[in-house]
C-alpha positions in Angstrom: 7.2 20.4 2.1 6.7 18.5 5.3 9.4 15.9 6.0 8.8 12.5 7.5 10.5 11.8 10.8 13.1 9.1 10.9 11.1 7.0 13.3 8.2 7.0 10.8 10.4 5.9 8.0 11.6 2.8 9.9 8.0 1.5 10.2 7.5 1.2 6.4 8.0 -2.4 5.3 7.9 -4.3 2.0 4.1 -4.6 2.0 3.7 -0.8 2.6 6.0 -0.1 -0.3 4.0 -2.4 -2.6 0.8 -0.7 -1.6 2.1 2.8 -2.2 3.6 1.7 -5.5 0.2 0.3 -6.7 -1.7 3.5 -5.6 0.8 5.6 -7.5 0.6 3.4 -10.5 -3.2 3.7 -10.9 -3.2 7.5 -10.5 -6.6 7.4 -8.8 -8.3 5.7 -6.0 -9.1 2.1 -5.2 -11.1 0.2 -2.6 -9.3 -2.0 -0.1 -10.6 -5.1 -1.9 -9.1 -3.9 -5.3 -5.8 -3.0 -3.6 -5.6 -6.5 -2.0 -6.4 -8.3 -5.2 -3.9 -6.4 -7.3 -1.0 -6.6 -4.7 -1.6 -10.3 -3.9 -2.4 -9.7 -0.2 -5.4 -10.8 1.8 -8.0 -8.1 2.5 -7.1 -7.9 6.2 -3.4 -7.5 5.6 -4.0 -4.7 3.0 -6.5 -3.0 5.3 -4.1 -3.1 8.2 -1.2 -1.7 6.2 -3.4 1.0 4.5 -4.5 2.2 7.9 -0.9 2.3 9.1 0.1 4.4 6.0 -2.9 6.7 6.7 -1.6 7.4 10.2 1.8 8.3 8.7 0.0 10.5 6.1 1.3 8.6 3.1 -2.1 7.7 1.9 -5.5 9.4 2.1 -8.9 7.8 2.4 -12.3 8.9 1.2 -15.7 7.4 2.0 -18.7 7.2 -0.3 -21.7 5.6 1.1 -20.4 2.3 2.6 -17.2 2.1 0.5 -13.8 3.4 1.5 -11.4 4.5 -1.2 -7.6 4.9 -0.9 -5.3 7.1 -2.8 -1.6 8.1 -2.4 -0.7 11.4 -0.8 1.4 12.7 -3.7 2.5 15.8 -2.0 5.0 14.2 0.4 8.6 13.6 -0.8 8.6 10.0 0.6 5.8 9.1 -1.7 7.5 10.7 -4.7 10.5 8.4 -4.0 8.3 5.4 -3.9 7.4 5.7 -7.6 10.3 3.3 -8.4 9.2 -0.3 -8.7 9.3 -2.2 -5.5 12.1 -4.6 -4.9 12.2 -8.2 -5.9 11.5 -9.0 -2.2 7.9 -7.9 -2.7 7.5 -10.3 -5.6 9.0 -13.2 -3.6 6.4 -12.5 -0.8 3.6 -12.5 -3.3 4.8 -15.8 -4.9 5.1 -17.5 -1.5 1.6 -16.5 -0.6 0.1 -17.7 -3.8 1.8 -21.1 -3.7 1.1 -21.7 0.0 -2.7 -21.5 -0.3 -4.2 -25.0 -0.3 -6.5 -25.7 -3.2 -8.4 -28.8 -3.7 
């Protein structure tokens, strides 16, 4: 199995772990919009992190007509380790984002 270089591991942050965890949880594929909604991120943030994960080969993308679908690259050992639930830090970031939005 291919191993991920140490320099690539360092670039993975809390948002990336949350995205990988969600894609592993659904056991299929999802659009950027669906991933953003389910993880509590904005569309731009989710898209940026998914593209970064694609460069590292942790996720794969497929295109159908004008939609882009993402799925986890389950063959890599780093993705297999990400099956554990993300840390509480991810939850704290989501809560902060939800409460900081101005409504009214």
